[in-house]
C-alpha positions as a Markdown table, in Angstrom:
| # | Residue | x | y | z |
|---|---|---|---|---|
| 1 | Met | -0.1 | 0.1 | 0.1 |
| 2 | Ser | 3.1 | 2.1 | 0.0 |
| 3 | Gln | 2.5 | 3.2 | -3.7 |
| 4 | Leu | -0.8 | 4.7 | -2.7 |
| 5 | Thr | 0.8 | 7.3 | -0.4 |
| 6 | Ser | 4.0 | 7.9 | -1.9 |
| 7 | Asn | 2.7 | 9.5 | -5.0 |
| 8 | Lys | 1.8 | 13.1 | -4.9 |
| 9 | Gly | -2.0 | 13.4 | -5.0 |
| 10 | Asn | -2.5 | 9.6 | -5.1 |
| 11 | Val | -4.4 | 9.3 | -1.7 |
| 12 | Tyr | -7.3 | 7.0 | -1.8 |
| 13 | Asp | -10.6 | 9.0 | -2.1 |
| 14 | Glu | -13.6 | 6.6 | -1.0 |
| 15 | Asn | -16.0 | 8.9 | -2.8 |
| 16 | Ala | -14.2 | 8.0 | -6.1 |
| 17 | Met | -16.4 | 4.9 | -6.8 |
| 18 | Thr | -19.2 | 5.4 | -4.4 |
| 19 | Asp | -22.3 | 7.6 | -4.1 |
| 20 | Glu | -23.4 | 9.8 | -1.3 |
| 21 | Lys | -25.3 | 6.4 | 0.0 |
| 22 | Gly | -22.3 | 4.2 | -0.3 |
| 23 | Lys | -23.6 | 2.4 | -3.6 |
| 24 | Ile | -21.2 | 1.6 | -5.9 |
| 25 | Lys | -21.2 | 4.2 | -9.1 |
| 26 | Ser | -21.6 | 2.9 | -12.4 |
| 27 | Gln | -18.3 | 3.4 | -14.5 |
| 28 | Thr | -19.8 | 2.6 | -17.8 |
| 29 | Leu | -22.6 | 4.1 | -19.7 |
| 30 | Gln | -26.2 | 2.8 | -18.6 |
| 31 | Val | -27.9 | 0.9 | -21.5 |
| 32 | Phe | -31.9 | 1.4 | -20.8 |
| 33 | Val | -34.0 | -1.3 | -22.3 |
| 34 | Ser | -37.1 | -0.1 | -23.6 |
| 35 | Pro | -40.3 | -1.2 | -21.4 |
| 36 | Asn | -42.3 | -1.8 | -24.7 |
| 37 | Glu | -39.2 | -4.1 | -26.1 |
| 38 | Gln | -40.5 | -7.6 | -26.6 |
| 39 | Pro | -38.3 | -10.1 | -24.2 |
| 40 | Thr | -36.0 | -12.6 | -25.9 |
| 41 | Leu | -33.7 | -15.5 | -24.8 |
| 42 | Leu | -30.4 | -15.0 | -23.6 |
| 43 | Ser | -27.5 | -16.7 | -25.0 |
| 44 | Gln | -26.2 | -19.5 | -23.2 |
| 45 | Asn | -23.1 | -19.4 | -25.3 |
| 46 | Phe | -21.8 | -16.0 | -24.7 |
| 47 | Val | -18.3 | -15.9 | -23.0 |
| 48 | Tyr | -16.3 | -12.9 | -21.9 |
| 49 | Asp | -12.8 | -13.8 | -23.5 |
| 50 | Gly | -10.6 | -10.5 | -23.3 |
| 51 | Phe | -11.8 | -9.2 | -26.5 |
| 52 | Asn | -15.3 | -8.5 | -25.4 |
| 53 | Thr | -14.3 | -7.6 | -21.8 |
| 54 | Pro | -15.0 | -4.2 | -20.7 |
| 55 | Lys | -11.8 | -2.2 | -20.7 |
| 56 | Ile | -12.6 | -0.5 | -17.2 |
| 57 | Pro | -9.7 | 2.2 | -15.9 |
| 58 | Cys | -8.5 | 1.6 | -12.6 |
| 59 | Leu | -9.3 | 4.3 | -10.3 |
| 60 | Tyr | -6.1 | 3.8 | -7.7 |
| 61 | His | -3.5 | 3.2 | -10.4 |
| 62 | Lys | -3.6 | 5.5 | -13.5 |
| 63 | Gly | -3.2 | 3.7 | -16.7 |
| 64 | Asn | -4.1 | 0.4 | -15.5 |
| 65 | Ile | -7.1 | -1.6 | -16.6 |
| 66 | Leu | -9.0 | -3.9 | -14.3 |
| 67 | Thr | -8.1 | -7.3 | -14.7 |
| 68 | Asn | -9.3 | -9.3 | -11.5 |
| 69 | Phe | -11.8 | -9.4 | -8.7 |
| 70 | Cys | -11.7 | -10.4 | -5.2 |
| 71 | Ser | -14.8 | -12.3 | -4.3 |
| 72 | Cys | -14.5 | -12.2 | -0.6 |
| 73 | Ile | -17.9 | -10.8 | 1.2 |
| 74 | Gln | -15.3 | -8.3 | 3.0 |
| 75 | Cys | -13.9 | -7.0 | -0.2 |
| 76 | Leu | -16.0 | -7.5 | -3.4 |
| 77 | Leu | -13.2 | -5.4 | -5.1 |
| 78 | Pro | -12.3 | -4.9 | -8.8 |
| 79 | Leu | -8.4 | -5.0 | -9.3 |
| 80 | Cys | -5.8 | -3.9 | -11.8 |
| 81 | Pro | -2.5 | -6.0 | -11.7 |
| 82 | Gln | -1.0 | -3.5 | -9.2 |
| 83 | Cys | -3.9 | -3.5 | -6.8 |
| 84 | Val | -3.5 | -7.4 | -7.1 |
| 85 | Glu | 0.0 | -7.3 | -5.3 |
| 86 | Glu | -1.3 | -4.7 | -2.8 |
| 87 | His | -4.3 | -6.7 | -2.1 |
| 88 | Ile | -2.5 | -10.0 | -1.5 |
| 89 | Ile | -0.2 | -8.3 | 0.9 |
| 90 | Lys | -3.5 | -7.0 | 2.7 |
| 91 | His | -4.7 | -10.6 | 3.2 |
| 92 | Lys | -1.6 | -11.7 | 4.4 |
| 93 | Glu | -1.3 | -9.3 | 7.0 |
| 94 | Glu | -5.1 | -9.7 | 8.1 |
| 95 | Gln | -4.3 | -13.6 | 7.8 |
| 96 | Thr | -7.0 | -14.3 | 5.6 |
| 97 | Ser | -7.7 | -15.9 | 2.5 |
| 98 | Asn | -8.2 | -14.1 | -0.7 |
| 99 | Lys | -10.6 | -15.0 | -3.6 |
| 100 | Ile | -9.1 | -13.2 | -6.2 |
| 101 | Glu | -10.2 | -14.4 | -9.7 |
| 102 | Cys | -9.7 | -13.5 | -13.2 |
| 103 | Leu | -12.1 | -10.7 | -14.4 |
| 104 | Glu | -13.2 | -12.6 | -17.2 |
| 105 | Asn | -14.1 | -15.6 | -15.1 |
| 106 | Val | -15.8 | -13.6 | -12.8 |
| 107 | Leu | -18.1 | -12.0 | -15.6 |
| 108 | Asn | -18.6 | -15.4 | -17.0 |
| 109 | Thr | -19.5 | -17.1 | -13.5 |
| 110 | Val | -21.9 | -14.2 | -12.8 |
| 111 | Tyr | -23.3 | -14.0 | -16.7 |
| 112 | Lys | -23.6 | -17.9 | -16.6 |
| 113 | Asn | -25.3 | -18.0 | -13.3 |
| 114 | Ile | -27.9 | -15.6 | -13.8 |
| 115 | Val | -28.7 | -16.5 | -17.5 |
| 116 | Gln | -28.8 | -20.2 | -16.4 |
| 117 | Glu | -31.1 | -19.3 | -13.6 |
| 118 | Ser | -33.3 | -17.4 | -15.9 |
| 119 | Leu | -33.4 | -19.9 | -18.7 |
| 120 | Asn | -34.4 | -22.7 | -15.9 |
| 121 | Ile | -37.2 | -20.4 | -14.2 |
| 122 | Ile | -38.3 | -18.9 | -17.5 |
| 123 | Leu | -38.3 | -22.0 | -19.8 |
| 124 | Thr | -39.7 | -24.4 | -17.2 |
| 125 | Leu | -42.1 | -22.3 | -15.1 |
| 126 | Leu | -43.0 | -19.2 | -17.2 |
| 127 | Ala | -45.8 | -21.0 | -19.1 |
| 128 | Asn | -47.0 | -23.0 | -16.4 |
| 129 | Phe | -46.8 | -19.8 | -14.2 |
| 130 | Phe | -49.2 | -17.7 | -16.2 |
| 131 | Ala | -51.4 | -20.9 | -17.0 |
| 132 | Lys | -51.6 | -21.6 | -13.2 |
| 133 | Ser | -52.3 | -17.9 | -12.5 |
| 134 | Tyr | -54.9 | -17.7 | -15.3 |
| 135 | Phe | -56.6 | -20.5 | -13.6 |
| 136 | Asp | -55.8 | -19.1 | -10.2 |
| 137 | Leu | -57.8 | -16.1 | -10.9 |
| 138 | Lys | -60.7 | -17.9 | -12.3 |
| 139 | Asn | -60.7 | -20.0 | -9.3 |
| 140 | Asn | -60.4 | -16.8 | -7.1 |
| 141 | Val | -63.5 | -15.6 | -8.7 |
| 142 | Asp | -65.4 | -18.6 | -8.7 |
| 143 | Ser | -64.5 | -19.1 | -5.1 |
| 144 | Met | -65.9 | -15.8 | -4.2 |
| 145 | Ala | -69.0 | -16.5 | -5.8 |
| 146 | Tyr | -68.9 | -20.0 | -4.0 |
| 147 | Ala | -68.4 | -18.1 | -0.7 |
| 148 | Thr | -71.3 | -15.6 | -1.5 |
| 149 | Asp | -73.9 | -18.6 | -2.1 |
| 150 | Asn | -72.4 | -20.3 | 1.1 |
| 151 | Thr | -73.2 | -17.1 | 3.0 |
| 152 | Ile | -76.6 | -16.9 | 1.4 |
| 153 | Asn | -77.3 | -20.7 | 2.4 |
| 154 | Lys | -76.2 | -20.0 | 5.9 |
| 155 | Leu | -78.7 | -17.1 | 6.0 |
| 156 | Leu | -81.5 | -19.6 | 4.7 |
| 157 | Asp | -80.6 | -22.0 | 7.3 |
| 158 | Ile | -80.8 | -19.5 | 10.2 |
| 159 | Gln | -84.1 | -18.3 | 8.5 |
| 160 | Asn | -85.2 | -21.8 | 8.6 |
| 161 | Arg | -84.1 | -22.4 | 12.3 |
| 162 | Ile | -86.0 | -19.1 | 13.4 |
| 163 | Ile | -89.2 | -20.2 | 11.5 |
| 164 | Arg | -89.0 | -23.6 | 13.0 |
| 165 | Val | -88.9 | -21.6 | 16.6 |
| 166 | Val | -91.8 | -19.5 | 15.3 |
| 167 | Glu | -93.7 | -22.7 | 14.2 |
| 168 | Gln | -92.9 | -24.6 | 17.5 |
| 169 | Phe | -94.4 | -21.3 | 19.5 |
| 170 | Phe | -97.6 | -21.4 | 17.6 |
| 171 | Lys | -98.0 | -25.1 | 17.7 |
| 172 | Ser | -97.9 | -25.0 | 21.6 |
| 173 | Leu | -100.6 | -22.2 | 21.7 |
| 174 | Ile | -102.6 | -24.3 | 19.4 |
| 175 | Asn | -102.0 | -27.2 | 21.5 |
| 176 | Asp | -103.1 | -25.1 | 24.6 |
| 177 | Val | -106.3 | -23.7 | 22.9 |
| 178 | Gln | -107.2 | -27.3 | 22.1 |
| 179 | Asn | -106.6 | -28.8 | 25.5 |
| 180 | Lys | -108.6 | -25.8 | 26.9 |
| 181 | Gln | -111.5 | -25.7 | 24.6 |
| 182 | Lys | -111.6 | -29.5 | 24.5 |
| 183 | Lys | -112.6 | -29.4 | 28.3 |
| 184 | Asn | -115.0 | -26.6 | 28.0 |
| 185 | Gln | -116.7 | -28.5 | 25.2 |
| 186 | Gln | -117.0 | -31.5 | 27.3 |
| 187 | Asn | -118.6 | -29.5 | 29.8 |
| 188 | Gln | -120.8 | -27.6 | 27.5 |
| 189 | Glu | -122.1 | -31.2 | 26.1 |
| 190 | Lys | -122.8 | -32.5 | 29.8 |
| 191 | Asp | -124.9 | -29.5 | 30.5 |
| 192 | Ala | -126.8 | -29.7 | 26.9 |
| 193 | Glu | -127.7 | -33.3 | 27.6 |
| 194 | Ser | -129.0 | -32.6 | 31.2 |
| 195 | Leu | -131.0 | -29.6 | 29.9 |
| 196 | Lys | -132.3 | -31.2 | 26.9 |
| 197 | Gln | -133.9 | -33.8 | 29.2 |
| 198 | Leu | -135.2 | -31.3 | 31.6 |
| 199 | Val | -136.6 | -29.0 | 28.7 |
| 200 | Gln | -138.1 | -32.1 | 27.0 |
| 201 | Gln | -140.0 | -33.0 | 30.0 |
| 202 | Arg | -141.1 | -29.4 | 30.7 |
| 203 | Trp | -142.5 | -29.1 | 27.0 |
| 204 | Ser | -144.3 | -32.4 | 27.6 |
| 205 | Ser | -145.6 | -31.2 | 30.7 |
| 206 | His | -146.8 | -28.1 | 29.1 |
| 207 | Val | -148.4 | -30.0 | 26.3 |
| 208 | Thr | -150.6 | -32.1 | 28.8 |
| 209 | Phe | -151.5 | -29.2 | 30.7 |
| 210 | Leu | -152.9 | -27.4 | 27.5 |
| 211 | Glu | -154.6 | -30.6 | 26.4 |
| 212 | Thr | -156.5 | -30.8 | 30.0 |
| 213 | Leu | -157.7 | -27.6 | 29.2 |
| 214 | Asn | -160.0 | -29.3 | 26.6 |
| 215 | Ser | -161.3 | -32.0 | 28.8 |
| 216 | Glu | -163.5 | -32.4 | 31.6 |
| 217 | Asn | -160.5 | -31.8 | 34.1 |
| 218 | Ser | -159.8 | -28.1 | 32.7 |
| 219 | Met | -160.9 | -26.6 | 36.1 |
| 220 | Thr | -157.7 | -28.4 | 37.4 |
| 221 | Ser | -155.2 | -26.9 | 35.1 |
| 222 | Val | -156.8 | -23.6 | 35.8 |
| 223 | Ile | -156.5 | -24.1 | 39.5 |
| 224 | Gln | -152.7 | -25.2 | 38.9 |
| 225 | Phe | -152.3 | -22.1 | 36.7 |
| 226 | Phe | -153.5 | -19.8 | 39.4 |
| 227 | Gly | -152.5 | -21.6 | 42.3 |
| 228 | Thr | -148.9 | -22.7 | 41.6 |
| 229 | Ser | -145.7 | -20.9 | 40.6 |
| 230 | Leu | -145.8 | -22.0 | 36.9 |
| 231 | Leu | -144.8 | -18.9 | 35.4 |
| 232 | Glu | -141.9 | -18.5 | 37.8 |
| 233 | Asp | -140.7 | -21.8 | 37.4 |
| 234 | Asn | -140.8 | -21.3 | 33.5 |
| 235 | Asp | -138.7 | -18.1 | 33.8 |
| 236 | Lys | -136.2 | -20.2 | 35.9 |
| 237 | Tyr | -135.9 | -22.4 | 33.0 |
| 238 | Phe | -135.5 | -19.6 | 30.5 |
| 239 | Asn | -132.7 | -17.8 | 32.5 |
| 240 | Ile | -130.6 | -21.1 | 32.7 |
| 241 | Leu | -131.1 | -21.8 | 28.9 |
| 242 | Asp | -130.0 | -17.9 | 28.2 |
| 243 | Gln | -127.0 | -18.5 | 30.6 |
| 244 | Tyr | -126.0 | -21.7 | 28.9 |
| 245 | Ser | -126.3 | -20.0 | 25.3 |
| 246 | Asn | -124.4 | -16.8 | 26.6 |
| 247 | Arg | -121.7 | -18.9 | 28.5 |
| 248 | Phe | -120.4 | -19.9 | 24.9 |
| 249 | Glu | -119.0 | -16.4 | 24.4 |
| 250 | Gln | -117.3 | -16.4 | 27.7 |
| 251 | Val | -115.6 | -19.8 | 27.4 |
| 252 | Thr | -114.1 | -19.4 | 23.9 |
| 253 | Ser | -110.3 | -18.4 | 23.5 |
| 254 | Asp | -109.6 | -14.9 | 22.6 |
| 255 | Ile | -106.5 | -13.9 | 20.6 |
| 256 | Ile | -104.5 | -10.7 | 21.9 |
| 257 | Phe | -102.5 | -9.7 | 19.2 |
| 258 | Asn | -100.0 | -6.8 | 20.0 |
| 259 | Gln | -99.3 | -5.2 | 16.6 |
| 260 | Glu | -96.4 | -2.8 | 17.7 |
| 261 | Lys | -94.7 | -5.6 | 19.5 |
| 262 | Ala | -95.1 | -7.6 | 16.4 |
| 263 | Ile | -93.0 | -4.7 | 14.5 |
| 264 | Glu | -90.4 | -5.0 | 16.9 |
| 265 | Ile | -89.6 | -8.6 | 16.2 |
| 266 | Ala | -87.1 | -7.3 | 13.6 |
| 267 | Ala | -85.2 | -5.4 | 15.9 |
| 268 | His | -85.0 | -8.4 | 18.0 |
| 269 | Leu | -83.7 | -10.3 | 15.3 |
| 270 | Ser | -81.1 | -8.0 | 14.1 |
| 271 | His | -79.7 | -8.4 | 17.8 |
| 272 | Ile | -79.8 | -12.1 | 17.6 |
| 273 | Ile | -78.2 | -12.5 | 14.1 |
| 274 | Lys | -75.8 | -10.1 | 12.3 |
| 275 | Ile | -73.6 | -10.0 | 9.2 |
| 276 | Arg | -69.9 | -9.0 | 9.2 |
| 277 | His | -68.6 | -8.1 | 5.8 |
| 278 | Asn | -64.9 | -8.6 | 5.1 |
| 279 | Asp | -64.0 | -6.5 | 1.9 |
| 280 | Val | -61.3 | -7.8 | -0.7 |
| 281 | Pro | -58.3 | -5.1 | -0.2 |
| 282 | Glu | -58.3 | -2.8 | -3.5 |
| 283 | Phe | -54.5 | -2.6 | -3.9 |
| 284 | Ile | -51.5 | -5.4 | -3.0 |
| 285 | Lys | -48.2 | -4.0 | -1.8 |
| 286 | Ile | -46.5 | -4.1 | -5.1 |
| 287 | His | -44.4 | -0.9 | -3.6 |
| 288 | Thr | -42.8 | -3.2 | -1.2 |
| 289 | Leu | -40.8 | -5.3 | -3.4 |
| 290 | Pro | -37.1 | -4.7 | -3.6 |
| 291 | Ser | -35.7 | -2.5 | -6.3 |
| 292 | Pro | -35.1 | -4.5 | -9.6 |
| 293 | Asn | -31.7 | -3.1 | -10.0 |
| 294 | Ile | -29.1 | -5.5 | -8.4 |
| 295 | Ser | -26.5 | -2.8 | -8.1 |
| 296 | Asp | -28.7 | -0.7 | -5.9 |
| 297 | Ala | -28.5 | -3.5 | -3.2 |
| 298 | Val | -24.5 | -3.9 | -3.5 |
| 299 | Ser | -22.6 | -1.6 | -0.9 |
| 300 | Phe | -18.9 | -0.8 | -1.7 |
| 301 | His | -16.3 | -1.9 | 0.6 |
| 302 | Ser | -13.0 | 0.1 | 0.8 |
| 303 | Lys | -9.9 | -1.6 | 0.0 |
| 304 | Thr | -7.6 | 0.6 | 2.0 |
| 305 | Pro | -7.0 | 0.6 | 5.8 |
| 306 | Ser | -9.4 | 3.0 | 7.5 |
| 307 | His | -6.7 | 5.3 | 9.1 |
| 308 | Ile | -6.1 | 6.5 | 5.4 |
| 309 | Lys | -8.5 | 9.6 | 5.2 |
| 310 | Pro | -10.2 | 10.5 | 1.8 |
| 311 | Ser | -8.5 | 13.5 | 0.2 |
| 312 | Gln | -8.2 | 14.1 | -3.3 |
| 313 | Pro | -9.3 | 12.0 | -6.3 |
| 314 | Leu | -6.5 | 9.5 | -7.4 |
| 315 | Tyr | -5.9 | 11.6 | -10.6 |
| 316 | Pro | -7.3 | 14.7 | -11.8 |
| 317 | Ser | -10.8 | 14.1 | -13.5 |
| 318 | Ile | -10.8 | 14.7 | -17.3 |
| 319 | Gln | -13.6 | 17.4 | -18.1 |
| 320 | Gln | -15.2 | 15.9 | -21.4 |
| 321 | Pro | -18.4 | 17.0 | -22.9 |
| 322 | Ala | -21.5 | 14.8 | -22.1 |
| 323 | Phe | -21.5 | 12.2 | -24.7 |
| 324 | Thr | -25.0 | 11.0 | -25.7 |
| 325 | Pro | -24.9 | 7.9 | -27.9 |
| 326 | Pro | -26.7 | 7.8 | -31.3 |
| 327 | Gln | -30.0 | 6.4 | -31.6 |
| 328 | His | -28.6 | 3.4 | -33.5 |
| 329 | Val | -26.2 | 2.8 | -30.5 |
| 330 | Ile | -29.2 | 2.1 | -28.3 |
| 331 | Thr | -31.3 | 0.3 | -30.5 |
| 332 | Gly | -28.8 | -1.7 | -32.4 |
| 333 | Ala | -26.3 | -2.2 | -29.5 |
| 334 | Thr | -25.8 | -5.8 | -28.1 |
| 335 | Arg | -28.8 | -7.5 | -29.4 |
| 336 | Ile | -29.9 | -10.9 | -28.4 |
| 337 | Leu | -31.0 | -12.9 | -31.6 |
| 338 | Asp | -33.8 | -15.2 | -31.4 |
| 339 | Ser | -31.4 | -18.3 | -32.4 |
| 340 | Gly | -29.4 | -17.5 | -29.0 |
| 341 | Thr | -26.4 | -16.0 | -30.6 |
| 342 | Phe | -24.5 | -12.9 | -29.6 |
| 343 | Tyr | -23.0 | -10.1 | -31.6 |
| 344 | Thr | -22.2 | -6.5 | -31.2 |
| 345 | Asp | -22.9 | -3.8 | -33.8 |
| 346 | Lys | -19.9 | -2.3 | -35.3 |
| 347 | Arg | -21.2 | 1.5 | -35.4 |
| 348 | Tyr | -22.0 | 0.5 | -31.7 |
| 349 | Thr | -18.5 | -0.5 | -31.0 |
| 350 | Asp | -17.1 | 2.6 | -32.7 |
| 351 | Ser | -19.3 | 5.0 | -30.7 |
| 352 | Leu | -18.3 | 3.5 | -27.5 |
| 353 | Asn | -14.6 | 3.8 | -28.6 |
| 354 | Arg | -15.0 | 7.6 | -28.1 |
| 355 | Leu | -15.3 | 7.0 | -24.3 |
| 356 | Pro | -12.1 | 5.9 | -22.4 |
| 357 | Gln | -14.2 | 3.2 | -20.1 |
| 358 | Tyr | -15.5 | 1.5 | -23.4 |
| 359 | Gln | -12.3 | 1.2 | -25.0 |
| 360 | Met | -12.5 | -2.1 | -26.6 |
| 361 | Arg | -10.0 | -4.3 | -28.8 |
């Protein structure tokens, strides 16, 4: 690490490769893919081989190109040849093992793992995923309809139970009326039989009394009429018969129906049974998904000891006008053919050669 501090102005600046949040700054021109562009299969045969490996200048040693990468979780540093020597010494001093690999191998490992994983997932699960999702969506709608029908069926079941309770209540009232009136009817029939016999006998006696008036013994009947309580006795019969006839209205069962209380039944039912609705959420929390950009989740680890304070950049930055690639660079660069082969548009490489970080052999 002595060479980093011995050269004037070559003091490590941690802001050279990181932004204000500690995330790695992009050293290459970002290529944006249009959201309307049709997805294509990535090539499994593509290999980084030195000719197509990005030529990235080292921020710590001017003129050097990054050639290696230490994949230790504590490091995760791109290295030039000079950085490699210093980094090996750093691991020896810390008595840790390094995981320094050729940059091409690292890029190939990352590319192949991502491509292979993507192909395995996409090719084997994509069609099934959307097919299953389609049927899941349909099943969810059907399930919602089934749940509604199930709720209605439960309400109908409760309705039938309440109806059975009401029917049982009225059945008990009917039985009570039948039992009470049966006894009254028996008493009424018993009294009627006794009165019928007495009335028949009284009627027969009156008929005999009237026939006597037309005979030689008529005076006997006259004396009986004036000398006995014939009329008073007849009044007693009349009174008893009236009582019997009027008793029918007194012994019948009256129905007392409270209309106002009947209206309150609905209010009482609302206390007995209620419905609680559970609404479907209108939105799902898509905004809680992690960022799709992998670089946003990778923090930069300094390769220098903590006692070295940031000061100036490794070398003065060269002011260059902002370069906007032509349209054919954006639309024609690094296309993936349907056949799965990789190629680079010559116009794209010519344009990129205008930038130091994109110099390609």
